[in-house]
C-alpha positions in Angstrom: 18.5 1.4 -13.0 21.7 -0.4 -13.0 22.1 -3.4 -10.8 23.8 -3.0 -7.7 27.4 -4.3 -7.6 28.5 -7.3 -6.1 30.9 -5.3 -3.9 27.7 -3.4 -2.5 25.6 -6.2 -1.8 26.9 -7.3 1.6 26.8 -3.8 2.9 23.3 -3.6 1.7 22.2 -6.6 3.1 23.2 -6.1 6.6 22.2 -2.2 6.9 18.4 -1.1 8.0 17.2 0.1 5.0 14.6 3.1 5.1 11.1 1.9 4.8 9.0 4.2 2.6 5.1 4.5 3.0 3.0 5.1 -0.2 -0.6 6.0 0.6 -3.5 8.0 -1.2 -7.2 7.7 -1.8 -8.8 5.2 -4.4 -8.1 6.1 -8.0 -4.8 8.4 -7.1 -2.4 6.1 -9.1 -0.4 4.8 -6.6 0.2 1.5 -8.5 2.0 3.8 -11.3 3.9 5.1 -8.4 4.8 1.5 -7.1 5.8 0.1 -10.3 7.9 3.1 -10.9 9.9 2.7 -7.9 10.4 -1.1 -8.5 11.4 -0.7 -12.1 13.3 2.4 -11.8 14.9 2.1 -8.5 15.0 -1.7 -7.5 12.8 -1.2 -4.5 11.4 -3.7 -2.4 7.7 -3.5 -3.0 5.3 -4.6 0.3 1.4 -4.1 -0.3 -0.8 -4.3 2.5 -3.8 -5.6 0.5 -1.7 -8.5 -0.9 -0.6 -9.5 2.7 -4.2 -9.3 3.8 -5.4 -11.5 1.2 -2.8 -13.8 2.0 -3.4 -14.4 5.6 -7.3 -14.5 4.7 -7.0 -17.9 2.8 -7.4 -21.1 4.5 -4.7 -21.9 6.6 -3.6 -18.6 7.3 -3.8 -16.5 10.5 -7.1 -14.5 9.8 -9.3 -17.2 8.0 -10.9 -19.0 10.9 -11.2 -15.8 13.1 -13.2 -14.1 10.0 -15.7 -17.2 9.8 -16.0 -17.1 13.7 -16.8 -13.2 13.3 -19.0 -13.4 10.3 -20.5 -17.2 9.8 -19.8 -19.4 7.0 -21.9 -17.5 4.4 -18.8 -15.3 3.6 -16.9 -18.3 2.0 -18.1 -20.2 -1.2 -18.3 -24.1 -1.9 -14.7 -24.6 -1.9 -14.0 -22.7 1.5 -12.3 -19.7 0.0 -13.2 -16.3 1.3 -15.9 -14.1 -0.6 -14.3 -10.8 -0.3 -17.1 -9.3 -1.7 -20.0 -10.6 0.6 -17.4 -9.9 3.6 -17.1 -6.0 2.1 -20.8 -5.8 2.0 -21.0 -7.1 5.7 -19.1 -4.1 6.7 -19.5 -1.3 4.4 -22.4 0.3 6.2 -21.9 -1.2 9.5 -19.0 0.5 11.6 -19.0 -2.2 14.4 -18.6 -4.9 11.9 -15.7 -3.1 10.1 -14.2 -2.4 13.5 -14.3 -6.1 14.1 -12.7 -7.3 10.8 -9.9 -4.2 11.1 -9.3 -5.9 14.5 -8.8 -9.5 13.1 -6.9 -8.2 10.3 -4.7 -5.2 10.7 -2.5 -6.6 13.4 -1.7 -9.9 11.5 -1.0 -8.0 8.7 1.1 -5.6 10.5 3.3 -8.2 12.1 3.6 -10.2 8.7 4.9 -6.8 7.0 7.5 -6.4 9.8 8.6 -9.9 9.2 9.4 -9.2 5.5 11.2 -5.7 6.3 13.2 -7.7 9.0 14.1 -10.3 6.3 15.1 -7.7 3.8 17.1 -5.9 6.0 18.9 -9.3 6.6 18.9 -11.1 3.5 17.9 -8.9 0.6 19.9 -6.2 -1.4 16.7 -3.7 -2.6 18.1 -0.3 -1.6 15.1 0.8 0.2 11.6 -0.8 1.0 8.2 0.5 0.0 4.9 0.0 1.9 1.7 0.8 0.3 -1.5 0.4 1.8 -4.7 2.6 1.3 -5.3 2.5 5.1 -1.5 3.0 6.1 -2.4 5.9 8.4 -5.6 4.6 9.8 -4.2 1.4 10.5 -1.0 2.6 12.2 1.3 1.2 9.6 3.1 4.9 9.6 4.8 3.8 12.8 7.1 1.3 10.9 7.8 4.0 8.1 10.7 6.2 7.9 8.3 8.5 6.2 5.1 8.5 4.5 4.5 10.0 0.9 0.8 10.8 -0.4 -0.1 10.0 -4.0 -2.8 13.0 -4.8 -5.0 13.4 -7.5 -8.4 15.6 -7.8 -11.8 13.8 -7.1 -12.8 14.3 -10.7 -9.5 12.8 -12.0 -10.3 9.8 -9.6 -13.7 9.2 -10.3 -12.9 8.9 -14.4 -9.9 6.6 -13.6 -12.1 4.2 -11.6 -14.9 4.4 -14.1 -12.5 3.4 -17.0 -10.1 1.0 -15.1 -12.7 -0.7 -12.7 -16.3 -0.1 -14.5 -17.2 1.9 -11.2 -20.5 4.0 -11.4 -19.9 7.7 -10.2 -22.0 6.9 -7.3 -20.1 4.0 -6.4 -16.6 5.8 -6.7 -18.0 8.7 -4.5 -19.4 6.2 -1.9 -15.9 4.7 -1.4 -14.2 8.1 -1.5 -16.3 9.7 1.0 -15.0 6.9 3.5 -11.4 7.5 3.1 -9.1 10.5 4.7 -9.5 13.9 3.3 -7.1 15.4 1.1 -6.4 17.7 3.8 -5.9 15.1 6.5 -3.5 13.1 4.1 -1.4 16.4 3.5 -1.0 17.0 7.3 0.2 13.6 8.0 2.3 13.0 5.2 6.1 14.1 4.7 5.9 14.8 0.9 2.9 15.2 -1.8 3.2 13.6 -5.6 0.9 15.5 -7.6 -0.6 12.6 -9.9 -3.6 14.5 -11.3 -2.1 14.7 -14.6 -1.8 11.9 -17.2 1.5 13.0 -18.4 3.3 10.7 -16.4 6.9 12.3 -16.6 5.9 14.9 -14.6 4.9 12.1 -11.7 8.3 10.6 -12.3 10.1 13.8 -11.8 8.6 14.5 -8.7 9.5 10.8 -7.4 12.9 11.1 -8.5 13.2 14.8 -6.7 11.8 13.5 -3.6 13.8 10.5 -3.2 16.9 12.4 -3.9 16.2 15.0 -1.2 14.7 12.5 1.2 18.0 10.3 1.6 16.2 7.1 -0.5 19.1 6.9 -3.0 22.1 6.1 -0.8 22.5 2.7 -2.3 21.1 3.4 -6.0 23.0 3.8 -9.3 20.6 5.1 -11.7 21.2 4.9 -15.5 
């Protein structure tokens, strides 16, 4: 993508930018889509999981509340949150997961809304991309202009998780079983990117087409 011209920056800075929500099941390839949106179009990326990591560090909003709810065994000797221990505590305990979500999701959403406001007033990205695996479940879709679903078949996702993260088939299937179904994602999302293939040009072509048809390229100048 060519840089936005100097004469365009002031206009882009003071316009409300469209917010594109990106979601999908684990192993669907969301990171590939995000990298393309950033590198090709200069989108401002906000990832809910990364925001959550920040807010769960000492000195930030969620840290003390998590310790109060789950005890000091969820932190190490240096006081850093042990995310693996916390994940194990909530994995098979719906009530514990609800308590954690009630602490984290409202704080993350508030932080994200602030980031979007800052981008609207001071940034010059052509649009904002918000990514979250639980985007729909946590209600982040109400701050997006529309949400896109990144699809890949179950076997493709399992193979990717085994290769990239070293997961067993059982672990991959357990995680996937706790996420929304393909049917639910399709019902609640505006546009579907089929990322089942390893031929990335096919995925990128779908992204280009979707951005053009859905009005996200108003301030973009592509090569």
